mmCIF file as Biopython writes it, N, C-alpha, C and O atoms, coordinates in Angstrom:
data_model
#
loop_
_atom_site.group_PDB
_atom_site.id
_atom_site.type_symbol
_atom_site.label_atom_id
_atom_site.label_alt_id
_atom_site.label_comp_id
_atom_site.label_asym_id
_atom_site.label_entity_id
_atom_site.label_seq_id
_atom_site.pdbx_PDB_ins_code
_atom_site.Cartn_x
_atom_site.Cartn_y
_atom_site.Cartn_z
_atom_site.occupancy
_atom_site.B_iso_or_equiv
_atom_site.auth_seq_id
_atom_site.auth_asym_id
_atom_site.pdbx_PDB_model_num
ATOM 1   N N  . MET A ? 1  ? 119.143 30.011 -18.936 1.0 0.0 1  A 1 
ATOM 2   C CA . MET A ? 1  ? 117.806 29.569 -18.619 1.0 0.0 1  A 1 
ATOM 3   C C  . MET A ? 1  ? 116.799 30.449 -19.341 1.0 0.0 1  A 1 
ATOM 4   O O  . MET A ? 1  ? 117.106 31.579 -19.721 1.0 0.0 1  A 1 
ATOM 5   N N  . ILE A ? 2  ? 115.609 29.927 -19.524 1.0 0.0 2  A 1 
ATOM 6   C CA . ILE A ? 2  ? 114.610 30.676 -20.277 1.0 0.0 2  A 1 
ATOM 7   C C  . ILE A ? 2  ? 114.095 31.897 -19.544 1.0 0.0 2  A 1 
ATOM 8   O O  . ILE A ? 2  ? 113.365 32.700 -20.126 1.0 0.0 2  A 1 
ATOM 9   N N  . ALA A ? 3  ? 114.457 32.056 -18.284 1.0 0.0 3  A 1 
ATOM 10  C CA . ALA A ? 3  ? 114.039 33.244 -17.540 1.0 0.0 3  A 1 
ATOM 11  C C  . ALA A ? 3  ? 114.880 34.462 -17.912 1.0 0.0 3  A 1 
ATOM 12  O O  . ALA A ? 3  ? 114.553 35.584 -17.524 1.0 0.0 3  A 1 
ATOM 13  N N  . HIS A ? 4  ? 115.950 34.249 -18.653 1.0 0.0 4  A 1 
ATOM 14  C CA . HIS A ? 4  ? 116.829 35.345 -19.032 1.0 0.0 4  A 1 
ATOM 15  C C  . HIS A ? 4  ? 116.363 35.974 -20.347 1.0 0.0 4  A 1 
ATOM 16  O O  . HIS A ? 4  ? 115.915 35.260 -21.243 1.0 0.0 4  A 1 
ATOM 17  N N  . PRO A ? 5  ? 116.461 37.288 -20.472 1.0 0.0 5  A 1 
ATOM 18  C CA . PRO A ? 5  ? 116.056 37.953 -21.714 1.0 0.0 5  A 1 
ATOM 19  C C  . PRO A ? 5  ? 116.853 37.425 -22.904 1.0 0.0 5  A 1 
ATOM 20  O O  . PRO A ? 5  ? 118.058 37.200 -22.795 1.0 0.0 5  A 1 
ATOM 21  N N  . GLY A ? 6  ? 116.195 37.232 -24.018 1.0 0.0 6  A 1 
ATOM 22  C CA . GLY A ? 6  ? 116.861 36.795 -25.234 1.0 0.0 6  A 1 
ATOM 23  C C  . GLY A ? 6  ? 117.160 35.312 -25.288 1.0 0.0 6  A 1 
ATOM 24  O O  . GLY A ? 6  ? 117.841 34.861 -26.208 1.0 0.0 6  A 1 
ATOM 25  N N  . VAL A ? 7  ? 116.671 34.536 -24.327 1.0 0.0 7  A 1 
ATOM 26  C CA . VAL A ? 7  ? 116.915 33.091 -24.300 1.0 0.0 7  A 1 
ATOM 27  C C  . VAL A ? 7  ? 115.586 32.381 -24.504 1.0 0.0 7  A 1 
ATOM 28  O O  . VAL A ? 7  ? 114.588 32.715 -23.866 1.0 0.0 7  A 1 
ATOM 29  N N  . MET A ? 8  ? 115.581 31.398 -25.400 1.0 0.0 8  A 1 
ATOM 30  C CA . MET A ? 8  ? 114.352 30.669 -25.685 1.0 0.0 8  A 1 
ATOM 31  C C  . MET A ? 8  ? 114.631 29.173 -25.663 1.0 0.0 8  A 1 
ATOM 32  O O  . MET A ? 8  ? 115.623 28.714 -26.228 1.0 0.0 8  A 1 
ATOM 33  N N  . ALA A ? 9  ? 113.763 28.418 -25.015 1.0 0.0 9  A 1 
ATOM 34  C CA . ALA A ? 9  ? 113.872 26.963 -25.005 1.0 0.0 9  A 1 
ATOM 35  C C  . ALA A ? 9  ? 113.120 26.402 -26.208 1.0 0.0 9  A 1 
ATOM 36  O O  . ALA A ? 9  ? 112.055 26.899 -26.576 1.0 0.0 9  A 1 
ATOM 37  N N  . ILE A ? 10 ? 113.685 25.365 -26.811 1.0 0.0 10 A 1 
ATOM 38  C CA . ILE A ? 10 ? 113.020 24.674 -27.907 1.0 0.0 10 A 1 
ATOM 39  C C  . ILE A ? 10 ? 112.841 23.225 -27.461 1.0 0.0 10 A 1 
ATOM 40  O O  . ILE A ? 10 ? 113.714 22.391 -27.702 1.0 0.0 10 A 1 
ATOM 41  N N  . PRO A ? 11 ? 111.712 22.919 -26.811 1.0 0.0 11 A 1 
ATOM 42  C CA . PRO A ? 11 ? 111.515 21.561 -26.309 1.0 0.0 11 A 1 
ATOM 43  C C  . PRO A ? 11 ? 111.194 20.589 -27.434 1.0 0.0 11 A 1 
ATOM 44  O O  . PRO A ? 11 ? 110.555 20.946 -28.423 1.0 0.0 11 A 1 
ATOM 45  N N  . LYS A ? 12 ? 111.646 19.364 -27.263 1.0 0.0 12 A 1 
ATOM 46  C CA . LYS A ? 12 ? 111.326 18.314 -28.222 1.0 0.0 12 A 1 
ATOM 47  C C  . LYS A ? 12 ? 109.976 17.724 -27.835 1.0 0.0 12 A 1 
ATOM 48  O O  . LYS A ? 12 ? 109.718 17.477 -26.657 1.0 0.0 12 A 1 
ATOM 49  N N  . ALA A ? 13 ? 109.132 17.502 -28.805 1.0 0.0 13 A 1 
ATOM 50  C CA . ALA A ? 13 ? 107.837 16.878 -28.560 1.0 0.0 13 A 1 
ATOM 51  C C  . ALA A ? 13 ? 107.626 15.788 -29.603 1.0 0.0 13 A 1 
ATOM 52  O O  . ALA A ? 13 ? 107.287 16.069 -30.753 1.0 0.0 13 A 1 
ATOM 53  N N  . GLY A ? 14 ? 107.828 14.555 -29.190 1.0 0.0 14 A 1 
ATOM 54  C CA . GLY A ? 14 ? 107.696 13.430 -30.114 1.0 0.0 14 A 1 
ATOM 55  C C  . GLY A ? 14 ? 106.314 12.808 -30.120 1.0 0.0 14 A 1 
ATOM 56  O O  . GLY A ? 14 ? 106.050 11.887 -30.891 1.0 0.0 14 A 1 
ATOM 57  N N  . SER A ? 15 ? 105.426 13.306 -29.262 1.0 0.0 15 A 1 
ATOM 58  C CA . SER A ? 15 ? 104.071 12.759 -29.190 1.0 0.0 15 A 1 
ATOM 59  C C  . SER A ? 15 ? 103.133 13.822 -28.620 1.0 0.0 15 A 1 
ATOM 60  O O  . SER A ? 15 ? 103.573 14.833 -28.074 1.0 0.0 15 A 1 
ATOM 61  N N  . THR A ? 16 ? 101.841 13.570 -28.759 1.0 0.0 16 A 1 
ATOM 62  C CA . THR A ? 16 ? 100.851 14.482 -28.186 1.0 0.0 16 A 1 
ATOM 63  C C  . THR A ? 16 ? 101.020 14.564 -26.678 1.0 0.0 16 A 1 
ATOM 64  O O  . THR A ? 16 ? 100.913 15.644 -26.098 1.0 0.0 16 A 1 
ATOM 65  N N  . GLU A ? 17 ? 101.282 13.434 -26.041 1.0 0.0 17 A 1 
ATOM 66  C CA . GLU A ? 17 ? 101.475 13.412 -24.589 1.0 0.0 17 A 1 
ATOM 67  C C  . GLU A ? 17 ? 102.670 14.278 -24.194 1.0 0.0 17 A 1 
ATOM 68  O O  . GLU A ? 17 ? 102.619 14.977 -23.182 1.0 0.0 17 A 1 
ATOM 69  N N  . HIS A ? 18 ? 103.734 14.238 -24.978 1.0 0.0 18 A 1 
ATOM 70  C CA . HIS A ? 18 ? 104.921 15.039 -24.680 1.0 0.0 18 A 1 
ATOM 71  C C  . HIS A ? 18 ? 104.607 16.532 -24.817 1.0 0.0 18 A 1 
ATOM 72  O O  . HIS A ? 18 ? 105.109 17.339 -24.034 1.0 0.0 18 A 1 
ATOM 73  N N  . VAL A ? 19 ? 103.788 16.905 -25.797 1.0 0.0 19 A 1 
ATOM 74  C CA . VAL A ? 19 ? 103.364 18.301 -25.947 1.0 0.0 19 A 1 
ATOM 75  C C  . VAL A ? 19 ? 102.609 18.742 -24.698 1.0 0.0 19 A 1 
ATOM 76  O O  . VAL A ? 19 ? 102.824 19.844 -24.193 1.0 0.0 19 A 1 
ATOM 77  N N  . LYS A ? 20 ? 101.718 17.875 -24.199 1.0 0.0 20 A 1 
ATOM 78  C CA . LYS A ? 20 ? 100.955 18.191 -22.987 1.0 0.0 20 A 1 
ATOM 79  C C  . LYS A ? 20 ? 101.883 18.346 -21.783 1.0 0.0 20 A 1 
ATOM 80  O O  . LYS A ? 20 ? 101.685 19.238 -20.958 1.0 0.0 20 A 1 
ATOM 81  N N  . GLN A ? 21 ? 102.893 17.484 -21.680 1.0 0.0 21 A 1 
ATOM 82  C CA . GLN A ? 21 ? 103.854 17.585 -20.575 1.0 0.0 21 A 1 
ATOM 83  C C  . GLN A ? 21 ? 104.636 18.891 -20.663 1.0 0.0 21 A 1 
ATOM 84  O O  . GLN A ? 21 ? 104.853 19.555 -19.650 1.0 0.0 21 A 1 
ATOM 85  N N  . ASN A ? 22 ? 105.058 19.260 -21.871 1.0 0.0 22 A 1 
ATOM 86  C CA . ASN A ? 22 ? 105.788 20.520 -22.048 1.0 0.0 22 A 1 
ATOM 87  C C  . ASN A ? 22 ? 104.917 21.706 -21.643 1.0 0.0 22 A 1 
ATOM 88  O O  . ASN A ? 22 ? 105.398 22.629 -20.986 1.0 0.0 22 A 1 
ATOM 89  N N  . ALA A ? 23 ? 103.642 21.690 -22.028 1.0 0.0 23 A 1 
ATOM 90  C CA . ALA A ? 23 ? 102.732 22.778 -21.675 1.0 0.0 23 A 1 
ATOM 91  C C  . ALA A ? 23 ? 102.516 22.832 -20.168 1.0 0.0 23 A 1 
ATOM 92  O O  . ALA A ? 23 ? 102.436 23.919 -19.595 1.0 0.0 23 A 1 
ATOM 93  N N  . ALA A ? 24 ? 102.421 21.674 -19.519 1.0 0.0 24 A 1 
ATOM 94  C CA . ALA A ? 24 ? 102.220 21.628 -18.067 1.0 0.0 24 A 1 
ATOM 95  C C  . ALA A ? 24 ? 103.418 22.205 -17.321 1.0 0.0 24 A 1 
ATOM 96  O O  . ALA A ? 24 ? 103.273 22.695 -16.201 1.0 0.0 24 A 1 
ATOM 97  N N  . ALA A ? 25 ? 104.592 22.150 -17.929 1.0 0.0 25 A 1 
ATOM 98  C CA . ALA A ? 25 ? 105.795 22.684 -17.285 1.0 0.0 25 A 1 
ATOM 99  C C  . ALA A ? 25 ? 105.693 24.189 -17.055 1.0 0.0 25 A 1 
ATOM 100 O O  . ALA A ? 25 ? 106.406 24.735 -16.213 1.0 0.0 25 A 1 
ATOM 101 N N  . LEU A ? 26 ? 104.819 24.861 -17.792 1.0 0.0 26 A 1 
ATOM 102 C CA . LEU A ? 26 ? 104.632 26.303 -17.598 1.0 0.0 26 A 1 
ATOM 103 C C  . LEU A ? 26 ? 104.041 26.623 -16.233 1.0 0.0 26 A 1 
ATOM 104 O O  . LEU A ? 26 ? 104.130 27.757 -15.764 1.0 0.0 26 A 1 
ATOM 105 N N  . GLU A ? 27 ? 103.439 25.629 -15.597 1.0 0.0 27 A 1 
ATOM 106 C CA . GLU A ? 27 ? 102.811 25.823 -14.289 1.0 0.0 27 A 1 
ATOM 107 C C  . GLU A ? 27 ? 103.816 25.719 -13.138 1.0 0.0 27 A 1 
ATOM 108 O O  . GLU A ? 27 ? 103.476 26.022 -11.994 1.0 0.0 27 A 1 
ATOM 109 N N  . ILE A ? 28 ? 105.034 25.298 -13.427 1.0 0.0 28 A 1 
ATOM 110 C CA . ILE A ? 28 ? 106.053 25.130 -12.388 1.0 0.0 28 A 1 
ATOM 111 C C  . ILE A ? 28 ? 106.589 26.498 -11.982 1.0 0.0 28 A 1 
ATOM 112 O O  . ILE A ? 28 ? 106.986 27.295 -12.832 1.0 0.0 28 A 1 
ATOM 113 N N  . ALA A ? 29 ? 106.598 26.760 -10.689 1.0 0.0 29 A 1 
ATOM 114 C CA . ALA A ? 29 ? 107.161 28.008 -10.160 1.0 0.0 29 A 1 
ATOM 115 C C  . ALA A ? 29 ? 108.396 27.666 -9.330  1.0 0.0 29 A 1 
ATOM 116 O O  . ALA A ? 29 ? 108.311 26.900 -8.370  1.0 0.0 29 A 1 
ATOM 117 N N  . LEU A ? 30 ? 109.525 28.226 -9.697  1.0 0.0 30 A 1 
ATOM 118 C CA . LEU A ? 30 ? 110.778 27.986 -8.982  1.0 0.0 30 A 1 
ATOM 119 C C  . LEU A ? 30 ? 111.123 29.199 -8.131  1.0 0.0 30 A 1 
ATOM 120 O O  . LEU A ? 30 ? 110.893 30.342 -8.525  1.0 0.0 30 A 1 
ATOM 121 N N  . SER A ? 31 ? 111.678 28.929 -6.962  1.0 0.0 31 A 1 
ATOM 122 C CA . SER A ? 31 ? 112.088 30.020 -6.071  1.0 0.0 31 A 1 
ATOM 123 C C  . SER A ? 31 ? 113.366 30.662 -6.610  1.0 0.0 31 A 1 
ATOM 124 O O  . SER A ? 31 ? 114.040 30.095 -7.469  1.0 0.0 31 A 1 
ATOM 125 N N  . ALA A ? 32 ? 113.686 31.828 -6.106  1.0 0.0 32 A 1 
ATOM 126 C CA . ALA A ? 32 ? 114.926 32.510 -6.494  1.0 0.0 32 A 1 
ATOM 127 C C  . ALA A ? 32 ? 116.130 31.643 -6.160  1.0 0.0 32 A 1 
ATOM 128 O O  . ALA A ? 32 ? 117.096 31.609 -6.921  1.0 0.0 32 A 1 
ATOM 129 N N  . ASN A ? 33 ? 116.085 30.941 -5.029  1.0 0.0 33 A 1 
ATOM 130 C CA . ASN A ? 33 ? 117.185 30.063 -4.637  1.0 0.0 33 A 1 
ATOM 131 C C  . ASN A ? 33 ? 117.327 28.896 -5.618  1.0 0.0 33 A 1 
ATOM 132 O O  . ASN A ? 33 ? 118.443 28.546 -5.999  1.0 0.0 33 A 1 
ATOM 133 N N  . GLU A ? 34 ? 116.216 28.296 -6.027  1.0 0.0 34 A 1 
ATOM 134 C CA . GLU A ? 34 ? 116.268 27.191 -6.989  1.0 0.0 34 A 1 
ATOM 135 C C  . GLU A ? 34 ? 116.833 27.660 -8.326  1.0 0.0 34 A 1 
ATOM 136 O O  . GLU A ? 34 ? 117.636 26.960 -8.943  1.0 0.0 34 A 1 
ATOM 137 N N  . LEU A ? 35 ? 116.416 28.841 -8.775  1.0 0.0 35 A 1 
ATOM 138 C CA . LEU A ? 35 ? 116.939 29.388 -10.026 1.0 0.0 35 A 1 
ATOM 139 C C  . LEU A ? 35 ? 118.436 29.657 -9.928  1.0 0.0 35 A 1 
ATOM 140 O O  . LEU A ? 35 ? 119.176 29.392 -10.875 1.0 0.0 35 A 1 
ATOM 141 N N  . ALA A ? 36 ? 118.889 30.181 -8.789  1.0 0.0 36 A 1 
ATOM 142 C CA . ALA A ? 36 ? 120.316 30.449 -8.589  1.0 0.0 36 A 1 
ATOM 143 C C  . ALA A ? 36 ? 121.109 29.149 -8.590  1.0 0.0 36 A 1 
ATOM 144 O O  . ALA A ? 36 ? 122.198 29.090 -9.161  1.0 0.0 36 A 1 
ATOM 145 N N  . LEU A ? 37 ? 120.575 28.109 -7.958  1.0 0.0 37 A 1 
ATOM 146 C CA . LEU A ? 37 ? 121.254 26.809 -7.951  1.0 0.0 37 A 1 
ATOM 147 C C  . LEU A ? 37 ? 121.418 26.273 -9.371  1.0 0.0 37 A 1 
ATOM 148 O O  . LEU A ? 37 ? 122.474 25.742 -9.716  1.0 0.0 37 A 1 
ATOM 149 N N  . MET A ? 38 ? 120.388 26.409 -10.190 1.0 0.0 38 A 1 
ATOM 150 C CA . MET A ? 38 ? 120.483 25.931 -11.575 1.0 0.0 38 A 1 
ATOM 151 C C  . MET A ? 38 ? 121.423 26.803 -12.395 1.0 0.0 38 A 1 
ATOM 152 O O  . MET A ? 38 ? 122.170 26.285 -13.225 1.0 0.0 38 A 1 
ATOM 153 N N  . ASP A ? 39 ? 121.404 28.118 -12.181 1.0 0.0 39 A 1 
ATOM 154 C CA . ASP A ? 39 ? 122.338 29.000 -12.888 1.0 0.0 39 A 1 
ATOM 155 C C  . ASP A ? 39 ? 123.781 28.637 -12.562 1.0 0.0 39 A 1 
ATOM 156 O O  . ASP A ? 39 ? 124.649 28.684 -13.434 1.0 0.0 39 A 1 
ATOM 157 N N  . ASN A ? 40 ? 124.039 28.272 -11.303 1.0 0.0 40 A 1 
ATOM 158 C CA . ASN A ? 40 ? 125.392 27.879 -10.905 1.0 0.0 40 A 1 
ATOM 159 C C  . ASN A ? 40 ? 125.767 26.518 -11.465 1.0 0.0 40 A 1 
ATOM 160 O O  . ASN A ? 40 ? 126.922 26.300 -11.832 1.0 0.0 40 A 1 
ATOM 161 N N  . ALA A ? 41 ? 124.815 25.600 -11.538 1.0 0.0 41 A 1 
ATOM 162 C CA . ALA A ? 41 ? 125.087 24.255 -12.050 1.0 0.0 41 A 1 
ATOM 163 C C  . ALA A ? 41 ? 125.303 24.260 -13.560 1.0 0.0 41 A 1 
ATOM 164 O O  . ALA A ? 41 ? 126.134 23.509 -14.071 1.0 0.0 41 A 1 
ATOM 165 N N  . TRP A ? 42 ? 124.560 25.104 -14.274 1.0 0.0 42 A 1 
ATOM 166 C CA . TRP A ? 42 ? 124.647 25.176 -15.731 1.0 0.0 42 A 1 
ATOM 167 C C  . TRP A ? 42 ? 124.810 26.623 -16.154 1.0 0.0 42 A 1 
ATOM 168 O O  . TRP A ? 42 ? 123.849 27.236 -16.617 1.0 0.0 42 A 1 
ATOM 169 N N  . PRO A ? 43 ? 126.016 27.190 -16.006 1.0 0.0 43 A 1 
ATOM 170 C CA . PRO A ? 43 ? 126.218 28.600 -16.362 1.0 0.0 43 A 1 
ATOM 171 C C  . PRO A ? 43 ? 126.075 28.823 -17.873 1.0 0.0 43 A 1 
ATOM 172 O O  . PRO A ? 43 ? 126.333 27.930 -18.680 1.0 0.0 43 A 1 
ATOM 173 N N  . ALA A ? 44 ? 125.665 30.020 -18.220 1.0 0.0 44 A 1 
ATOM 174 C CA . ALA A ? 44 ? 125.540 30.384 -19.632 1.0 0.0 44 A 1 
ATOM 175 C C  . ALA A ? 44 ? 126.930 30.440 -20.260 1.0 0.0 44 A 1 
ATOM 176 O O  . ALA A ? 44 ? 127.894 30.793 -19.581 1.0 0.0 44 A 1 
ATOM 177 N N  . PRO A ? 45 ? 127.051 30.098 -21.541 1.0 0.0 45 A 1 
ATOM 178 C CA . PRO A ? 45 ? 128.351 30.181 -22.206 1.0 0.0 45 A 1 
ATOM 179 C C  . PRO A ? 45 ? 128.818 31.630 -22.296 1.0 0.0 45 A 1 
ATOM 180 O O  . PRO A ? 45 ? 128.003 32.553 -22.317 1.0 0.0 45 A 1 
ATOM 181 N N  . LYS A ? 46 ? 130.127 31.823 -22.351 1.0 0.0 46 A 1 
ATOM 182 C CA . LYS A ? 46 ? 130.709 33.169 -22.421 1.0 0.0 46 A 1 
ATOM 183 C C  . LYS A ? 46 ? 130.605 33.760 -23.823 1.0 0.0 46 A 1 
ATOM 184 O O  . LYS A ? 46 ? 130.645 34.980 -23.988 1.0 0.0 46 A 1 
ATOM 185 N N  . GLY A ? 47 ? 130.473 32.914 -24.818 1.0 0.0 47 A 1 
ATOM 186 C CA . GLY A ? 47 ? 130.373 33.381 -26.194 1.0 0.0 47 A 1 
ATOM 187 C C  . GLY A ? 47 ? 129.631 32.355 -27.021 1.0 0.0 47 A 1 
ATOM 188 O O  . GLY A ? 47 ? 129.048 31.418 -26.477 1.0 0.0 47 A 1 
ATOM 189 N N  . LYS A ? 48 ? 129.647 32.525 -28.326 1.0 0.0 48 A 1 
ATOM 190 C CA . LYS A ? 48 ? 128.963 31.585 -29.202 1.0 0.0 48 A 1 
ATOM 191 C C  . LYS A ? 48 ? 129.642 30.225 -29.120 1.0 0.0 48 A 1 
ATOM 192 O O  . LYS A ? 48 ? 130.859 30.109 -29.262 1.0 0.0 48 A 1 
ATOM 193 N N  . THR A ? 49 ? 128.833 29.206 -28.889 1.0 0.0 49 A 1 
ATOM 194 C CA . THR A ? 49 ? 129.356 27.849 -28.800 1.0 0.0 49 A 1 
ATOM 195 C C  . THR A ? 49 ? 128.223 26.860 -29.020 1.0 0.0 49 A 1 
ATOM 196 O O  . THR A ? 49 ? 127.065 27.163 -28.733 1.0 0.0 49 A 1 
ATOM 197 N N  . ALA A ? 50 ? 128.550 25.694 -29.523 1.0 0.0 50 A 1 
ATOM 198 C CA . ALA A ? 50 ? 127.545 24.635 -29.641 1.0 0.0 50 A 1 
ATOM 199 C C  . ALA A ? 50 ? 127.273 24.105 -28.240 1.0 0.0 50 A 1 
ATOM 200 O O  . ALA A ? 50 ? 128.206 23.838 -27.484 1.0 0.0 50 A 1 
ATOM 201 N N  . LEU A ? 51 ? 126.013 23.953 -27.895 1.0 0.0 51 A 1 
ATOM 202 C CA . LEU A ? 51 ? 125.654 23.496 -26.559 1.0 0.0 51 A 1 
ATOM 203 C C  . LEU A ? 51 ? 125.409 21.995 -26.545 1.0 0.0 51 A 1 
ATOM 204 O O  . LEU A ? 51 ? 124.854 21.439 -27.493 1.0 0.0 51 A 1 
ATOM 205 N N  . ASP A ? 52 ? 125.824 21.342 -25.467 1.0 0.0 52 A 1 
ATOM 206 C CA . ASP A ? 52 ? 125.571 19.920 -25.289 1.0 0.0 52 A 1 
ATOM 207 C C  . ASP A ? 52 ? 124.100 19.699 -24.990 1.0 0.0 52 A 1 
ATOM 208 O O  . ASP A ? 52 ? 123.448 20.547 -24.381 1.0 0.0 52 A 1 
ATOM 209 N N  . MET A ? 53 ? 123.580 18.560 -25.418 1.0 0.0 53 A 1 
ATOM 210 C CA . MET A ? 53 ? 122.218 18.173 -25.055 1.0 0.0 53 A 1 
ATOM 211 C C  . MET A ? 53 ? 122.265 17.643 -23.633 1.0 0.0 53 A 1 
ATOM 212 O O  . MET A ? 53 ? 123.134 16.835 -23.304 1.0 0.0 53 A 1 
ATOM 213 N N  . VAL A ? 54 ? 121.345 18.086 -22.786 1.0 0.0 54 A 1 
ATOM 214 C CA . VAL A ? 54 ? 121.317 17.655 -21.387 1.0 0.0 54 A 1 
ATOM 215 C C  . VAL A ? 54 ? 120.131 16.762 -21.169 1.0 0.0 54 A 1 
ATOM 216 O O  . VAL A ? 54 ? 119.915 16.283 -20.056 1.0 0.0 54 A 1 
#
């Protein structure tokens, strides 16, 4: 997840509206429990690997 050091998200923006939606996502605040649930659902890879698009 992008909350981890050294990890960066590269969002796709196919339109101006999509850029605005991506920027608005910065306003979302997730609880520690929500972050843990997502970390468990989508664990980081153990080594270098191609990642699936989700």
